[in-house]
DRENDO-1510 file (C-alpha; in Angstrom, 1 decimal, always signed):
<recs>
REC; n; res; u; v; w
REC; 1; MET; +25.7; -63.0; +46.0 .
REC; 2; VAL; +22.3; -63.1; +43.8 .
REC; 3; ASN; +21.0; -59.6; +43.9 .
REC; 4; CYS; +18.4; -57.5; +42.3 .
REC; 5; PRO; +19.2; -56.3; +38.8 .
REC; 6; ASP; +20.1; -52.8; +40.2 .
REC; 7; ASN; +22.1; -53.9; +43.1 .
REC; 8; CYS; +20.1; -51.7; +45.2 .
REC; 9; GLU; +20.4; -53.5; +48.5 .
REC; 10; ILE; +19.2; -50.9; +50.7 .
REC; 11; TYR; +15.8; -51.2; +49.3 .
REC; 12; HIS; +15.6; -55.3; +49.9 .
REC; 13; LYS; +12.9; -56.4; +52.1 .
REC; 14; PRO; +12.3; -60.2; +53.3 .
REC; 15; VAL; +8.8; -61.2; +52.4 .
REC; 16; ASN; +8.9; -65.1; +53.2 .
REC; 17; LYS; +10.8; -68.1; +53.6 .
REC; 18; ILE; +10.3; -71.2; +51.5 .
REC; 19; ASN; +12.3; -74.5; +51.7 .
REC; 20; ASN; +14.7; -72.7; +54.4 .
REC; 21; TYR; +15.4; -69.8; +51.7 .
REC; 22; VAL; +14.5; -66.3; +52.4 .
REC; 23; ILE; +12.7; -64.5; +49.6 .
REC; 24; TYR; +13.4; -60.8; +49.1 .
REC; 25; ASP; +11.4; -57.9; +47.4 .
REC; 26; CYS; +13.3; -54.8; +46.0 .
REC; 27; THR; +11.1; -51.9; +46.6 .
REC; 28; PHE; +13.1; -49.9; +44.2 .
REC; 29; CYS; +13.1; -52.2; +41.0 .
REC; 30; ASP; +10.3; -54.6; +42.0 .
REC; 31; HIS; +12.5; -57.5; +41.7 .
REC; 32; ARG; +11.9; -60.6; +43.9 .
REC; 33; PHE; +14.7; -63.2; +44.5 .
REC; 34; VAL; +16.7; -65.5; +46.8 .
REC; 35; LYS; +20.1; -64.5; +47.9 .
REC; 36; ILE; +22.6; -67.2; +46.8 .
REC; 37; GLU; +26.3; -67.2; +46.2 .
REC; 38; LYS; +27.0; -66.5; +42.5 .
REC; 39; GLU; +28.7; -69.9; +42.0 .
REC; 40; PRO; +28.6; -72.5; +39.1 .
REC; 41; GLU; +28.1; -75.2; +41.9 .
REC; 42; HIS; +24.3; -73.9; +42.0 .
REC; 43; VAL; +23.7; -75.1; +38.7 .
REC; 44; THR; +25.3; -78.7; +39.4 .
REC; 45; ALA; +23.6; -79.0; +42.7 .
REC; 46; ASN; +20.1; -78.1; +41.7 .
REC; 47; TYR; +19.7; -79.1; +37.7 .
REC; 48; GLY; +20.8; -82.7; +37.9 .
REC; 49; ASP; +18.9; -85.7; +36.9 .
REC; 50; THR; +16.8; -85.0; +39.9 .
REC; 51; TYR; +15.4; -82.1; +38.6 .
REC; 52; PHE; +14.5; -83.7; +35.2 .
REC; 53; PHE; +13.4; -87.0; +36.5 .
REC; 54; SER; +11.9; -87.0; +39.9 .
REC; 55; GLY; +9.4; -84.3; +40.1 .
REC; 56; GLU; +10.9; -82.5; +43.2 .
REC; 57; SER; +11.4; -79.0; +43.8 .
REC; 58; GLY; +9.6; -77.8; +40.8 .
REC; 59; GLY; +11.2; -80.2; +38.3 .
REC; 60; TYR; +9.8; -82.7; +36.1 .
REC; 61; PRO; +8.9; -86.4; +36.8 .
REC; 62; ASP; +9.9; -87.4; +33.3 .
REC; 63; TYR; +11.2; -84.4; +31.1 .
REC; 64; LEU; +11.3; -87.0; +28.2 .
REC; 65; LYS; +7.5; -87.2; +28.1 .
REC; 66; GLU; +7.2; -83.4; +27.1 .
REC; 67; SER; +9.1; -84.2; +23.8 .
REC; 68; GLU; +6.1; -83.4; +21.3 .
REC; 69; VAL; +4.6; -80.6; +23.4 .
REC; 70; LEU; +8.0; -78.7; +23.3 .
REC; 71; PHE; +8.7; -79.4; +19.7 .
REC; 72; GLN; +5.6; -77.9; +18.7 .
REC; 73; ARG; +6.3; -74.9; +21.0 .
REC; 74; GLY; +9.6; -74.4; +19.3 .
REC; 75; LYS; +7.6; -74.5; +15.9 .
REC; 76; LYS; +5.2; -71.9; +17.1 .
REC; 77; TYR; +7.8; -69.4; +18.5 .
REC; 78; ALA; +9.6; -69.8; +15.1 .
REC; 79; GLU; +6.5; -68.8; +13.4 .
REC; 80; ILE; +5.9; -66.0; +15.7 .
REC; 81; LEU; +9.5; -64.6; +14.8 .
REC; 82; LYS; +8.7; -65.0; +11.1 .
REC; 83; LYS; +5.4; -63.2; +11.4 .
REC; 84; ILE; +7.0; -60.1; +12.8 .
REC; 85; GLY; +9.9; -60.0; +9.9 .
REC; 86; ILE; +12.7; -62.0; +11.8 .
REC; 87; LYS; +14.6; -63.9; +9.1 .
REC; 88; GLU; +16.1; -67.4; +10.0 .
REC; 89; GLY; +19.7; -67.5; +10.9 .
REC; 90; ASN; +22.1; -68.5; +13.5 .
REC; 91; LEU; +20.4; -69.5; +16.7 .
REC; 92; LEU; +21.5; -70.3; +20.3 .
REC; 93; ASP; +18.9; -72.1; +22.5 .
REC; 94; VAL; +20.0; -71.3; +26.1 .
REC; 95; GLY; +19.0; -74.0; +28.6 .
REC; 96; SER; +18.0; -76.4; +25.9 .
REC; 97; ALA; +17.6; -79.3; +28.0 .
REC; 98; ALA; +17.0; -82.3; +25.7 .
REC; 99; GLY; +16.8; -80.2; +22.5 .
REC; 100; PHE; +13.0; -80.5; +21.8 .
REC; 101; ILE; +12.3; -76.8; +21.4 .
REC; 102; LEU; +15.6; -76.3; +19.5 .
REC; 103; LYS; +14.6; -79.2; +17.2 .
REC; 104; GLY; +11.2; -77.2; +16.4 .
REC; 105; PHE; +13.1; -74.0; +15.4 .
REC; 106; ILE; +15.6; -76.1; +13.3 .
REC; 107; SER; +12.4; -77.7; +11.4 .
REC; 108; GLU; +11.3; -74.0; +10.5 .
REC; 109; GLY; +14.6; -73.1; +8.9 .
REC; 110; TRP; +16.9; -71.9; +11.8 .
REC; 111; ASN; +20.6; -73.1; +12.1 .
REC; 112; GLY; +20.6; -73.8; +15.5 .
REC; 113; GLU; +22.7; -75.0; +18.5 .
REC; 114; GLY; +22.2; -75.3; +22.3 .
REC; 115; ILE; +23.8; -75.0; +25.6 .
REC; 116; GLU; +22.7; -77.1; +28.5 .
REC; 117; PRO; +24.4; -77.9; +31.8 .
REC; 118; ASN; +22.7; -81.3; +32.4 .
REC; 119; LEU; +24.9; -83.9; +30.9 .
REC; 120; THR; +22.1; -86.4; +30.4 .
REC; 121; MET; +20.1; -84.1; +28.6 .
REC; 122; VAL; +23.1; -83.0; +26.4 .
REC; 123; ASN; +23.6; -86.6; +25.6 .
REC; 124; TYR; +20.3; -87.1; +24.9 .
REC; 125; ALA; +20.2; -84.2; +22.4 .
REC; 126; ARG; +23.1; -85.4; +20.8 .
REC; 127; ASN; +22.7; -89.0; +20.5 .
REC; 128; GLU; +18.9; -89.2; +20.1 .
REC; 129; LEU; +18.1; -85.9; +18.0 .
REC; 130; GLY; +21.4; -85.3; +16.3 .
REC; 131; LEU; +21.7; -81.9; +17.6 .
REC; 132; ASN; +24.6; -79.5; +18.2 .
REC; 133; VAL; +24.5; -78.9; +22.2 .
REC; 134; SER; +27.2; -78.1; +24.5 .
REC; 135; GLN; +27.4; -78.8; +28.0 .
REC; 136; ALA; +27.6; -75.3; +29.8 .
REC; 137; SER; +25.6; -72.6; +31.7 .
REC; 138; LEU; +25.4; -69.3; +30.0 .
REC; 139; GLU; +27.3; -67.5; +32.8 .
REC; 140; GLN; +30.2; -69.9; +31.7 .
REC; 141; PHE; +29.7; -70.3; +28.0 .
REC; 142; GLU; +32.2; -69.0; +25.6 .
REC; 143; SER; +31.8; -68.4; +21.8 .
REC; 144; ALA; +33.4; -66.7; +18.9 .
REC; 145; ILE; +30.2; -66.7; +17.0 .
REC; 146; LYS; +27.7; -63.9; +16.8 .
REC; 147; TYR; +23.8; -65.1; +16.8 .
REC; 148; ASP; +21.0; -63.8; +15.0 .
REC; 149; CYS; +18.7; -64.9; +17.7 .
REC; 150; VAL; +19.2; -66.2; +21.2 .
REC; 151; ILE; +16.1; -67.8; +22.9 .
REC; 152; MET; +15.8; -68.5; +26.7 .
REC; 153; ILE; +12.4; -70.3; +27.2 .
REC; 154; GLN; +11.7; -70.6; +31.1 .
REC; 155; VAL; +15.3; -70.1; +32.2 .
REC; 156; MET; +15.4; -66.6; +33.4 .
REC; 157; ALA; +14.5; -67.6; +36.8 .
REC; 158; HIS; +17.4; -70.1; +37.2 .
REC; 159; PHE; +20.5; -68.0; +36.6 .
REC; 160; TYR; +22.7; -67.6; +39.3 .
REC; 161; ASP; +24.4; -64.4; +38.1 .
REC; 162; LEU; +22.3; -61.9; +36.2 .
REC; 163; GLU; +25.0; -59.3; +35.5 .
REC; 164; LYS; +27.1; -62.1; +33.8 .
REC; 165; VAL; +23.8; -63.2; +31.9 .
REC; 166; ILE; +23.1; -59.8; +30.2 .
REC; 167; SER; +26.9; -59.1; +29.6 .
REC; 168; LYS; +26.9; -62.4; +27.9 .
REC; 169; LEU; +23.9; -61.8; +25.7 .
REC; 170; ASN; +25.4; -58.4; +24.6 .
REC; 171; SER; +28.6; -60.0; +23.4 .
REC; 172; LEU; +26.7; -63.0; +21.8 .
REC; 173; LEU; +24.2; -60.7; +19.5 .
REC; 174; ASP; +25.3; -58.4; +16.9 .
REC; 175; ASP; +23.6; -54.9; +17.0 .
REC; 176; GLY; +19.9; -55.4; +15.8 .
REC; 177; LYS; +19.6; -59.0; +16.5 .
REC; 178; TYR; +17.1; -60.7; +18.6 .
REC; 179; LEU; +16.5; -62.2; +22.1 .
REC; 180; LEU; +13.2; -64.3; +22.8 .
REC; 181; ILE; +12.6; -64.7; +26.6 .
REC; 182; GLU; +9.7; -66.9; +27.9 .
REC; 183; THR; +9.3; -66.9; +31.6 .
REC; 184; TRP; +6.7; -66.5; +34.4 .
REC; 185; ASP; +4.7; -63.6; +35.6 .
REC; 186; ARG; +4.7; -63.0; +39.4 .
REC; 187; LYS; +2.3; -60.2; +38.9 .
REC; 188; SER; -0.2; -62.4; +36.9 .
REC; 189; ILE; -3.7; -63.0; +38.5 .
REC; 190; THR; -2.9; -66.7; +39.0 .
REC; 191; ALA; +0.2; -65.9; +40.9 .
REC; 192; LYS; -1.8; -63.4; +43.0 .
REC; 193; VAL; -4.7; -65.7; +43.6 .
REC; 194; LEU; -2.4; -68.8; +44.7 .
REC; 195; GLY; -0.1; -66.6; +46.6 .
REC; 196; TRP; +2.7; -68.4; +47.9 .
REC; 197; LYS; +1.1; -71.7; +46.7 .
REC; 198; TRP; +2.1; -70.8; +43.1 .
REC; 199; HIS; +4.2; -73.5; +41.6 .
REC; 200; GLU; +6.8; -71.0; +40.7 .
REC; 201; TYR; +7.9; -70.5; +44.2 .
REC; 202; SER; +10.2; -73.4; +44.4 .
REC; 203; PRO; +13.6; -72.3; +45.6 .
REC; 204; PRO; +16.5; -73.3; +45.1 .
REC; 205; THR; +15.6; -74.4; +41.4 .
REC; 206; VAL; +13.9; -71.0; +41.2 .
REC; 207; ILE; +15.8; -68.2; +42.4 .
REC; 208; HIS; +14.2; -65.1; +40.6 .
REC; 209; TRP; +10.6; -64.0; +40.0 .
REC; 210; PHE; +10.1; -61.2; +37.5 .
REC; 211; SER; +6.9; -59.3; +36.2 .
REC; 212; ALA; +6.6; -58.5; +32.6 .
REC; 213; LYS; +7.2; -54.8; +33.5 .
REC; 214; SER; +10.3; -55.4; +35.8 .
REC; 215; LEU; +11.8; -57.8; +33.2 .
REC; 216; ILE; +11.4; -55.4; +30.3 .
REC; 217; LYS; +12.8; -52.5; +32.4 .
REC; 218; MET; +15.8; -54.6; +33.1 .
REC; 219; PHE; +16.7; -55.2; +29.5 .
REC; 220; GLU; +15.9; -51.6; +28.4 .
REC; 221; LYS; +18.4; -50.3; +30.8 .
REC; 222; ASN; +21.0; -52.8; +29.3 .
REC; 223; ASN; +21.1; -52.1; +25.5 .
REC; 224; PHE; +17.9; -53.9; +24.5 .
REC; 225; SER; +14.4; -52.5; +23.2 .
REC; 226; LEU; +11.2; -54.1; +23.2 .
REC; 227; VAL; +9.7; -55.5; +19.9 .
REC; 228; LYS; +6.9; -57.6; +21.1 .
REC; 229; LYS; +5.3; -58.9; +24.1 .
REC; 230; GLY; +2.7; -61.6; +24.3 .
REC; 231; ARG; +1.2; -64.9; +25.9 .
REC; 232; LEU; +1.4; -68.3; +24.2 .
REC; 233; PHE; -0.9; -71.0; +25.4 .
REC; 234; LYS; +1.2; -74.1; +26.8 .
REC; 235; LYS; +0.4; -77.7; +26.6 .
REC; 236; ILE; +1.5; -79.6; +29.7 .
REC; 237; ASN; +1.8; -83.5; +30.3 .
REC; 238; VAL; -0.5; -84.6; +32.9 .
REC; 239; ASP; +2.2; -86.2; +34.9 .
REC; 240; HIS; +4.0; -83.0; +35.4 .
REC; 241; ALA; +0.7; -81.2; +36.3 .
REC; 242; ARG; -0.1; -83.8; +38.7 .
REC; 243; THR; +3.4; -83.6; +40.4 .
REC; 244; LEU; +3.5; -79.8; +40.6 .
REC; 245; LEU; -0.2; -79.3; +42.0 .
REC; 246; SER; +0.2; -82.4; +44.5 .
REC; 247; GLU; +3.5; -81.2; +45.7 .
REC; 248; LYS; +2.1; -77.6; +46.3 .
REC; 249; PHE; -1.3; -78.4; +47.9 .
REC; 250; LYS; -0.2; -81.6; +49.7 .
REC; 251; SER; -3.7; -82.8; +49.0 .
REC; 252; LYS; -4.2; -86.7; +48.9 .
REC; 253; LEU; -7.5; -86.1; +47.3 .
REC; 254; LEU; -6.3; -84.0; +44.6 .
REC; 255; PHE; -3.5; -86.5; +43.9 .
REC; 256; LYS; -6.1; -89.2; +43.5 .
REC; 257; LEU; -8.3; -87.2; +41.3 .
REC; 258; LEU; -5.4; -86.4; +39.1 .
REC; 259; LYS; -4.3; -90.1; +39.0 .
REC; 260; LEU; -7.5; -90.9; +37.1 .
REC; 261; ILE; -6.4; -88.9; +34.0 .
REC; 262; PRO; -4.1; -91.2; +31.7 .
REC; 263; ASP; -0.5; -90.4; +31.9 .
REC; 264; LYS; +0.0; -89.8; +28.3 .
REC; 265; MET; -2.5; -87.2; +28.0 .
REC; 266; ASN; -1.6; -83.4; +27.3 .
REC; 267; PHE; -4.1; -80.6; +28.4 .
REC; 268; ILE; -3.7; -76.9; +27.5 .
REC; 269; TYR; -2.6; -74.7; +30.3 .
REC; 270; PRO; -4.2; -71.2; +30.2 .
REC; 271; SER; -0.8; -69.7; +30.4 .
REC; 272; GLU; -2.1; -66.4; +32.2 .
REC; 273; ASP; +0.9; -66.5; +34.5 .
REC; 274; LEU; +3.3; -67.1; +31.5 .
REC; 275; PHE; +4.5; -64.5; +29.0 .
REC; 276; TYR; +7.1; -64.0; +26.2 .
REC; 277; ILE; +9.0; -60.9; +25.4 .
REC; 278; ILE; +11.2; -60.4; +21.9 .
REC; 279; LEU; +13.9; -57.8; +22.5 .
REC; 280; LYS; +16.1; -56.3; +20.0 .
REC; 281; LYS; +20.0; -55.2; +20.6 .
REC; 282; LYS; +20.6; -51.9; +20.4 .
REC; 283; ALA; +23.9; -50.1; +19.1 .
REC; 284; ASN; +26.4; -50.9; +21.9 .
REC; 285; GLU; +27.6; -47.4; +22.6 .
REC; 286; SER; +29.0; -48.3; +25.9 .
REC; 287; LYS; +30.3; -51.4; +27.5 .
REC; 288; ALA; +29.1; -50.6; +31.1 .
REC; 289; TYR; +26.0; -52.4; +31.9 .
REC; 290; ILE; +23.7; -51.1; +34.7 .
REC; 291; PHE; +22.5; -53.1; +37.5 .
</recs>
């Protein structure tokens, strides 16, 4: 069963129930999560085509409309890595979806491949973009290759087995290599102001909620050191924004107002509740990972 990173069950307390899923806080490690079974079926059930094309449960009305926005985001992150002295090399994009972010990294000189559990997205990445993307979740992924950088853009909240994820990351990266994570900040001002109406409270597609502090702490306890923390402004397709807001606030007036904005328009999301961290794998002195 999905647990908090420190497996400190005596400190768990229920704080809310959304979509019939009880949300727990751990008063010891500050993790917020939903308890579900650690099963691959969770991925199949929740990240199929409905997630990418229906706009339900925190998903996308049409993920493919995000292509240019995500491509540019990949390029921007590649530039950030370059600015802090991280050289191009072998890269793995975890949860690569249709491959738009991966394509952005490749355009900046990285030798990249991706893994993605949704077959429709995998086929698009392969057939339309010519990318090397395999169908797999990180928990199930096996590779003999060691990577210079692993990127996980907005996927930390979806893993059904954090213990296995961190073990995999340690095995996929050589000592001194890098991990880039972008995820949502439950301790942000935006999340606090919106409360349980915050768009990320959408179980079962979202099952973990981190703060920057709790996420960094989790990785520092498991063989990684922090290199950089920051925020990157995010552009979002108006159709995606319309779906998220109307679903959360259930307002017909809000939906009508948002319908006045052209579908093809992108606008800047302030990203106060979104952060990234760049981590470096330390020398692996022990194979025992702490949770």
